[in-house]
A tleap script that builds the chain and sets N, CA, C and O, in Angstrom:
source leaprc.protein.ff14SB
mol = sequence {
  NMET GLU GLN THR LYS PHE LEU LEU ASP GLU
  GLN ALA LEU PRO GLU SER TRP TYR ASN LEU
  VAL PRO ASP LEU PRO PHE VAL LEU GLU PRO
  PRO LEU ASN PRO ALA THR ARG GLU PRO VAL
  GLY PRO GLU ALA PHE ALA PRO ILE PHE PRO
  GLN GLU ILE ILE ARG GLN GLU VAL THR ALA
  GLU SER HIE VAL PRO ILE PRO ASP GLU VAL
  ARG GLU CILE
}
set mol.1.N position { 19.107 30.664 5.418 }
set mol.1.CA position { 18.112 30.022 4.764 }
set mol.1.C position { 18.691 28.892 4.150 }
set mol.1.O position { 19.791 28.910 3.598 }
set mol.2.N position { 17.938 27.890 4.244 }
set mol.2.CA position { 18.358 26.290 3.358 }
set mol.2.C position { 17.917 26.506 1.676 }
set mol.2.O position { 16.807 26.722 1.189 }
set mol.3.N position { 18.682 26.418 1.304 }
set mol.3.CA position { 18.132 25.853 -0.229 }
set mol.3.C position { 17.389 24.440 0.098 }
set mol.3.O position { 17.551 23.680 1.052 }
set mol.4.N position { 16.627 24.364 -0.885 }
set mol.4.CA position { 15.593 23.457 -0.905 }
set mol.4.C position { 15.317 23.001 -2.662 }
set mol.4.O position { 14.476 22.191 -3.051 }
set mol.5.N position { 16.079 23.615 -3.340 }
set mol.5.CA position { 15.414 23.746 -4.620 }
set mol.5.C position { 16.972 23.517 -5.582 }
set mol.5.O position { 17.742 24.471 -5.469 }
set mol.6.N position { 17.499 22.269 -6.554 }
set mol.6.CA position { 18.491 22.435 -7.059 }
set mol.6.C position { 18.068 22.714 -8.520 }
set mol.6.O position { 17.096 22.126 -8.994 }
set mol.7.N position { 18.771 23.588 -9.224 }
set mol.7.CA position { 18.193 23.323 -10.747 }
set mol.7.C position { 19.699 22.987 -11.567 }
set mol.7.O position { 20.636 23.786 -11.545 }
set mol.8.N position { 19.738 21.803 -12.209 }
set mol.8.CA position { 20.647 21.462 -12.972 }
set mol.8.C position { 20.538 22.000 -14.249 }
set mol.8.O position { 19.476 22.334 -14.775 }
set mol.9.N position { 21.962 22.103 -14.884 }
set mol.9.CA position { 21.906 22.218 -16.311 }
set mol.9.C position { 21.644 20.596 -17.147 }
set mol.9.O position { 21.760 19.537 -16.531 }
set mol.10.N position { 21.323 20.663 -18.453 }
set mol.10.CA position { 21.281 19.455 -18.979 }
set mol.10.C position { 22.711 18.667 -18.664 }
set mol.10.O position { 22.612 17.590 -18.077 }
set mol.11.N position { 24.072 19.159 -19.032 }
set mol.11.CA position { 25.039 18.015 -18.725 }
set mol.11.C position { 24.803 17.271 -17.931 }
set mol.11.O position { 24.780 16.057 -18.134 }
set mol.12.N position { 24.393 18.249 -15.983 }
set mol.12.CA position { 24.513 17.551 -14.636 }
set mol.12.C position { 23.053 16.550 -15.023 }
set mol.12.O position { 23.190 15.393 -14.626 }
set mol.13.N position { 21.963 16.779 -15.594 }
set mol.13.CA position { 21.257 15.312 -15.004 }
set mol.13.C position { 21.398 14.007 -15.184 }
set mol.13.O position { 21.644 13.415 -16.236 }
set mol.14.N position { 21.244 13.604 -14.182 }
set mol.14.CA position { 21.537 11.800 -13.971 }
set mol.14.C position { 20.891 11.185 -15.229 }
set mol.14.O position { 19.954 11.387 -16.001 }
set mol.15.N position { 21.873 10.350 -15.018 }
set mol.15.CA position { 21.327 8.964 -16.397 }
set mol.15.C position { 20.895 7.863 -15.449 }
set mol.15.O position { 20.144 7.072 -16.019 }
set mol.16.N position { 21.186 7.502 -13.912 }
set mol.16.CA position { 20.657 6.709 -13.695 }
set mol.16.C position { 20.204 6.952 -12.264 }
set mol.16.O position { 20.519 7.990 -11.682 }
set mol.17.N position { 19.302 5.792 -11.565 }
set mol.17.CA position { 19.004 6.522 -10.218 }
set mol.17.C position { 19.402 5.374 -9.731 }
set mol.17.O position { 19.514 4.340 -10.389 }
set mol.18.N position { 19.763 5.580 -7.896 }
set mol.18.CA position { 20.736 4.310 -7.210 }
set mol.18.C position { 19.121 3.732 -6.971 }
set mol.18.O position { 18.078 4.382 -7.037 }
set mol.19.N position { 19.285 2.499 -6.717 }
set mol.19.CA position { 18.597 1.572 -6.332 }
set mol.19.C position { 19.006 0.638 -4.782 }
set mol.19.O position { 19.452 -0.509 -4.745 }
set mol.20.N position { 18.718 1.464 -3.690 }
set mol.20.CA position { 19.447 1.060 -2.439 }
set mol.20.C position { 19.062 -0.520 -1.952 }
set mol.20.O position { 19.646 -1.069 -1.017 }
set mol.21.N position { 18.112 -1.079 -2.647 }
set mol.21.CA position { 17.784 -2.194 -2.022 }
set mol.21.C position { 19.102 -3.071 -2.381 }
set mol.21.O position { 19.382 -3.694 -1.358 }
set mol.22.N position { 19.743 -3.282 -3.095 }
set mol.22.CA position { 20.793 -5.002 -3.046 }
set mol.22.C position { 21.380 -4.351 -1.950 }
set mol.22.O position { 21.044 -4.839 -0.871 }
set mol.23.N position { 22.310 -3.206 -1.880 }
set mol.23.CA position { 22.507 -2.988 -0.671 }
set mol.23.C position { 22.232 -3.028 0.931 }
set mol.23.O position { 23.050 -2.825 1.828 }
set mol.24.N position { 21.025 -3.307 1.027 }
set mol.24.CA position { 20.603 -3.571 2.643 }
set mol.24.C position { 20.970 -5.002 2.959 }
set mol.24.O position { 20.961 -6.099 2.402 }
set mol.25.N position { 21.322 -4.420 4.214 }
set mol.25.CA position { 21.965 -5.554 5.211 }
set mol.25.C position { 20.817 -6.846 5.749 }
set mol.25.O position { 20.864 -7.667 6.665 }
set mol.26.N position { 19.772 -6.529 4.638 }
set mol.26.CA position { 18.195 -7.408 5.094 }
set mol.26.C position { 17.623 -7.622 3.850 }
set mol.26.O position { 17.901 -6.733 3.046 }
set mol.27.N position { 17.024 -8.374 3.494 }
set mol.27.CA position { 15.919 -8.955 2.356 }
set mol.27.C position { 15.029 -8.504 2.650 }
set mol.27.O position { 14.832 -8.608 3.861 }
set mol.28.N position { 13.977 -7.772 1.890 }
set mol.28.CA position { 12.412 -7.482 1.775 }
set mol.28.C position { 11.794 -8.351 1.596 }
set mol.28.O position { 11.986 -9.270 0.799 }
set mol.29.N position { 10.799 -8.157 2.450 }
set mol.29.CA position { 9.492 -9.263 2.086 }
set mol.29.C position { 8.627 -8.549 0.901 }
set mol.29.O position { 8.312 -7.390 0.631 }
set mol.30.N position { 8.410 -9.815 0.346 }
set mol.30.CA position { 7.789 -9.258 -1.097 }
set mol.30.C position { 6.311 -8.740 -0.714 }
set mol.30.O position { 5.756 -9.143 0.308 }
set mol.31.N position { 5.674 -7.768 -1.649 }
set mol.31.CA position { 4.276 -7.762 -1.383 }
set mol.31.C position { 3.749 -8.332 -1.312 }
set mol.31.O position { 4.057 -9.439 -1.752 }
set mol.32.N position { 2.293 -8.113 -0.620 }
set mol.32.CA position { 1.175 -8.739 -0.375 }
set mol.32.C position { -0.173 -8.619 -1.015 }
set mol.32.O position { -0.739 -7.527 -1.036 }
set mol.33.N position { -0.741 -9.746 -1.566 }
set mol.33.CA position { -2.091 -9.555 -2.007 }
set mol.33.C position { -2.731 -8.621 -0.876 }
set mol.33.O position { -2.116 -8.497 0.183 }
set mol.34.N position { -3.731 -8.078 -1.037 }
set mol.34.CA position { -4.220 -7.436 -0.599 }
set mol.34.C position { -5.732 -7.973 0.393 }
set mol.34.O position { -6.308 -7.564 1.401 }
set mol.35.N position { -5.899 -9.062 -0.553 }
set mol.35.CA position { -7.423 -9.550 -0.371 }
set mol.35.C position { -6.740 -10.898 0.394 }
set mol.35.O position { -7.167 -11.325 1.467 }
set mol.36.N position { -5.935 -11.320 -0.131 }
set mol.36.CA position { -5.161 -12.879 0.511 }
set mol.36.C position { -4.183 -13.055 1.682 }
set mol.36.O position { -3.994 -14.064 2.362 }
set mol.37.N position { -3.660 -11.964 1.757 }
set mol.37.CA position { -2.158 -11.466 2.340 }
set mol.37.C position { -1.578 -12.589 2.308 }
set mol.37.O position { -1.214 -13.255 3.277 }
set mol.38.N position { -1.464 -12.857 1.092 }
set mol.38.CA position { -0.331 -13.999 -0.024 }
set mol.38.C position { 1.202 -13.171 -0.619 }
set mol.38.O position { 0.977 -12.146 -1.263 }
set mol.39.N position { 2.098 -13.400 -0.511 }
set mol.39.CA position { 2.876 -12.789 -1.400 }
set mol.39.C position { 2.642 -12.882 -2.879 }
set mol.39.O position { 2.238 -13.967 -3.296 }
set mol.40.N position { 2.857 -11.799 -3.828 }
set mol.40.CA position { 2.548 -12.237 -5.117 }
set mol.40.C position { 3.783 -11.452 -5.794 }
set mol.40.O position { 4.455 -10.526 -5.339 }
set mol.41.N position { 3.842 -11.954 -6.715 }
set mol.41.CA position { 4.982 -11.902 -8.327 }
set mol.41.C position { 5.101 -10.250 -8.972 }
set mol.41.O position { 4.264 -9.439 -8.575 }
set mol.42.N position { 5.947 -9.894 -9.764 }
set mol.42.CA position { 5.584 -8.973 -10.016 }
set mol.42.C position { 4.388 -8.895 -11.475 }
set mol.42.O position { 3.697 -7.938 -11.827 }
set mol.43.N position { 4.473 -9.994 -11.960 }
set mol.43.CA position { 3.195 -10.350 -12.491 }
set mol.43.C position { 1.758 -10.137 -12.257 }
set mol.43.O position { 0.769 -10.271 -12.977 }
set mol.44.N position { 2.026 -9.567 -10.391 }
set mol.44.CA position { 0.563 -9.316 -10.161 }
set mol.44.C position { 0.409 -7.561 -10.187 }
set mol.44.O position { -0.274 -6.916 -9.391 }
set mol.45.N position { 1.016 -7.141 -11.022 }
set mol.45.CA position { 1.572 -5.556 -10.871 }
set mol.45.C position { 1.219 -5.341 -12.352 }
set mol.45.O position { 0.982 -4.136 -12.449 }
set mol.46.N position { 1.082 -5.875 -13.445 }
set mol.46.CA position { 1.224 -5.702 -15.030 }
set mol.46.C position { -0.411 -5.399 -15.043 }
set mol.46.O position { -0.759 -6.576 -15.127 }
set mol.47.N position { -1.036 -5.028 -15.032 }
set mol.47.CA position { -2.680 -4.825 -14.696 }
set mol.47.C position { -2.916 -3.252 -14.829 }
set mol.47.O position { -3.689 -2.592 -15.523 }
set mol.48.N position { -1.757 -2.850 -13.705 }
set mol.48.CA position { -1.500 -1.542 -12.989 }
set mol.48.C position { -1.146 -0.374 -13.761 }
set mol.48.O position { -1.700 0.625 -14.219 }
set mol.49.N position { 0.750 -1.246 -13.693 }
set mol.49.CA position { 1.878 -0.030 -14.013 }
set mol.49.C position { 2.551 -1.137 -15.337 }
set mol.49.O position { 2.414 -2.347 -15.516 }
set mol.50.N position { 3.339 -0.028 -16.138 }
set mol.50.CA position { 4.064 -0.675 -17.560 }
set mol.50.C position { 5.121 -1.261 -16.898 }
set mol.50.O position { 5.678 -1.078 -15.815 }
set mol.51.N position { 5.299 -2.281 -18.162 }
set mol.51.CA position { 6.372 -3.420 -17.464 }
set mol.51.C position { 7.901 -2.633 -17.015 }
set mol.51.O position { 8.649 -3.182 -16.206 }
set mol.52.N position { 8.110 -1.816 -17.399 }
set mol.52.CA position { 9.663 -1.097 -17.388 }
set mol.52.C position { 9.305 -0.704 -16.183 }
set mol.52.O position { 10.187 -1.210 -15.489 }
set mol.53.N position { 8.312 0.089 -15.187 }
set mol.53.CA position { 7.975 0.338 -13.951 }
set mol.53.C position { 8.267 -0.955 -13.214 }
set mol.53.O position { 8.774 -0.912 -12.094 }
set mol.54.N position { 7.907 -2.325 -13.916 }
set mol.54.CA position { 8.047 -3.371 -12.591 }
set mol.54.C position { 9.475 -3.309 -12.871 }
set mol.54.O position { 10.171 -3.035 -11.894 }
set mol.55.N position { 10.125 -3.518 -14.077 }
set mol.55.CA position { 11.665 -3.947 -13.806 }
set mol.55.C position { 12.097 -2.907 -12.899 }
set mol.55.O position { 13.047 -3.216 -12.180 }
set mol.56.N position { 11.659 -1.843 -12.777 }
set mol.56.CA position { 12.552 -1.094 -12.368 }
set mol.56.C position { 12.739 -1.209 -11.136 }
set mol.56.O position { 13.751 -0.978 -10.474 }
set mol.57.N position { 11.261 -1.747 -10.689 }
set mol.57.CA position { 10.474 -1.809 -8.964 }
set mol.57.C position { 11.465 -3.391 -8.694 }
set mol.57.O position { 11.783 -3.674 -7.539 }
set mol.58.N position { 11.799 -4.145 -9.647 }
set mol.58.CA position { 12.055 -5.632 -8.981 }
set mol.58.C position { 13.718 -5.912 -9.245 }
set mol.58.O position { 14.287 -6.855 -8.696 }
set mol.59.N position { 14.209 -5.249 -9.887 }
set mol.59.CA position { 15.586 -5.282 -10.187 }
set mol.59.C position { 16.897 -5.239 -9.182 }
set mol.59.O position { 16.887 -4.364 -8.316 }
set mol.60.N position { 18.189 -6.269 -9.262 }
set mol.60.CA position { 19.300 -6.597 -8.330 }
set mol.60.C position { 19.777 -5.667 -8.818 }
set mol.60.O position { 20.835 -5.646 -8.189 }
set mol.61.N position { 19.838 -4.591 -9.683 }
set mol.61.CA position { 21.024 -4.161 -10.350 }
set mol.61.C position { 21.404 -2.252 -9.079 }
set mol.61.O position { 20.455 -1.508 -8.829 }
set mol.62.N position { 22.350 -2.043 -8.737 }
set mol.62.CA position { 22.188 -1.065 -8.143 }
set mol.62.C position { 22.273 0.321 -9.268 }
set mol.62.O position { 22.743 1.345 -8.771 }
set mol.63.N position { 22.059 0.356 -10.000 }
set mol.63.CA position { 22.111 1.467 -10.850 }
set mol.63.C position { 21.235 1.149 -11.760 }
set mol.63.O position { 21.590 0.141 -12.370 }
set mol.64.N position { 20.170 1.610 -12.136 }
set mol.64.CA position { 19.320 1.551 -13.191 }
set mol.64.C position { 18.830 2.956 -14.148 }
set mol.64.O position { 18.289 4.008 -13.808 }
set mol.65.N position { 19.133 2.611 -15.037 }
set mol.65.CA position { 19.375 3.670 -16.122 }
set mol.65.C position { 17.836 4.374 -16.437 }
set mol.65.O position { 16.843 3.690 -16.684 }
set mol.66.N position { 17.837 5.998 -16.374 }
set mol.66.CA position { 16.330 6.497 -16.483 }
set mol.66.C position { 16.604 6.576 -17.924 }
set mol.66.O position { 17.592 7.089 -18.450 }
set mol.67.N position { 15.241 5.792 -18.709 }
set mol.67.CA position { 15.098 6.098 -20.268 }
set mol.67.C position { 15.325 7.523 -20.575 }
set mol.67.O position { 15.077 8.523 -19.901 }
set mol.68.N position { 16.010 7.352 -22.096 }
set mol.68.CA position { 15.932 8.421 -22.576 }
set mol.68.C position { 14.948 9.419 -22.922 }
set mol.68.O position { 15.208 10.618 -23.018 }
set mol.69.N position { 13.614 8.809 -23.138 }
set mol.69.CA position { 12.531 9.686 -23.280 }
set mol.69.C position { 11.765 10.078 -21.733 }
set mol.69.O position { 10.604 10.464 -21.594 }
set mol.70.N position { 12.731 9.863 -20.707 }
set mol.70.CA position { 12.272 10.911 -19.560 }
set mol.70.C position { 13.287 11.954 -19.214 }
set mol.70.O position { 13.148 13.064 -18.700 }
set mol.71.N position { 14.500 11.213 -19.693 }
set mol.71.CA position { 15.740 12.634 -19.187 }
set mol.71.C position { 15.593 13.825 -19.991 }
set mol.71.O position { 16.059 14.918 -19.668 }
set mol.72.N position { 14.620 13.485 -21.553 }
set mol.72.CA position { 14.230 14.382 -22.641 }
set mol.72.C position { 13.208 15.478 -21.825 }
set mol.72.O position { 13.391 16.693 -21.751 }
set mol.73.N position { 12.157 14.756 -21.276 }
set mol.73.CA position { 11.251 15.678 -20.936 }
set mol.73.C position { 11.781 16.534 -19.361 }
set mol.73.O position { 11.081 17.423 -18.876 }
savepdb mol mol.pdb
quit
C-alpha cells in the first residue's frame, strides 16, 4: 500500500515554499479581468486577498518564507 500521509515533527516543518515560476522555461501570461479580458496587475486582487498572499503570488523569488504565524498553527 502506498503511503499518502506524512507527519513531520516540528523541527522538520518547512520554513519556505518553493516557487517554480522563476524556473519555468517560459513566461506566464498575466491574469485576465473576466469582464474585459484585459490583463490585470496585483492591485486588482487587493479587494479579495490579503497583501501578503498577493506578494507571494507575484514574487520572482524561488523560495518564499512561510510566515511564523502560519508555521505555528
